[in-house]
C-alpha positions, 0 to 999 in steps of 0.5 A: 652745853645746849641750854634746854628748856621743858614746859612745866603742867603741875598737873602733868610732872609725870610727863615732865620728867619722862621728858626730861629723863628721855632728853638726858638718856638718849644724850650725846652732849651735857645738856642744861635743861630746866623746867618753866614755872609759871608760879618761880617766872611770876614771883620773880617778876618775870610773869605778869599777864593775867591767866589765859582762860583759853590756855591748856597748858600753864606753859603756854605762853611762858615759853616765849621767855626763852630768849630773855632767860637766855639773856638773848645769848646763843642757842637754846630749846623750848619743848612741851613737856608732852614728848618721849626722846626716842633719839639724840636732841643733840642732832638738831645743832645739824641744822642749827642756820645761824641766820634764822631768829628761831627754828621748828618743824612747820605742821601743816596741822588741823586736829580732828578732835574738840578735845585735847588731854584731860578734856580741854578745848582743842583749838584750831589757828595758823601754824599749830604747833610750831611753837611746841619745841622751837630751837631760837639763836637769842642773839638774832635781832627777831628773837630779840622781840621778844621781851618781857614786856611784848610776852607780858602783853602782847596777844597770844595770837602775837606769839603763838604764830610767830607774828615777832618774827619775819617769816624769812628768818623762821627755819625749818626742821626734819618732822622728826623732832616734832613728831605729833603721834595721831597726825603722822604715821611712817610713811613722815617718819620712819624712826622719831628721835621725838614724839610728841602726845599732843592730843594727851598722853598715855599719862591720861588712863583715854590715852594709852593706847596710841602710838609710841605708847608702851615705849612713853609708860615704859619710860615713866616706870623707869623715871619713878624708879629715881623719884 
């Protein structure tokens, strides 16, 4: 069973539902899907750092607790909630390299917008969006650098820019697992497994007329039937 942790933001519950349901619907294997909720992690004493005023989501930093939440064993995935799965997440395990601590799509992403989602500031920094989809090798020594203490005390840049792992231990995944709507083009990947609405998704009124937006809206309608 593949463990998948989805970042949860209370302002974007429908985004989480669509990500979860599309993951499960298109998977060829068994998944253990769990939301990463900041309030629950605070209540359990696993997350205690002061709120980050620059964070655009509630899971901006809690995502790096995945190796801890997996008891530093086996493989586990973290994915932002603003993803739509159009294909089989199990395909990613074809690329799982046991010599790497983490694997991701190594975007060279420089957003053109100054804001995203519902007006959040669009920050530009090295390795932006690398951490929006991560396949963790939780037993790797570098992944074990993500201790509770480190996640709760290190600078956000240390976490997001993956300074906790040696460069040679960051594996690369194909674009299909993290296709950035508004940045990638059909020539980059004509049939992505996972579409990432990183600028803002169709659950925001101003972001409905975007690539793959109609597919997301259909998926949302289907997800609401089961709520």
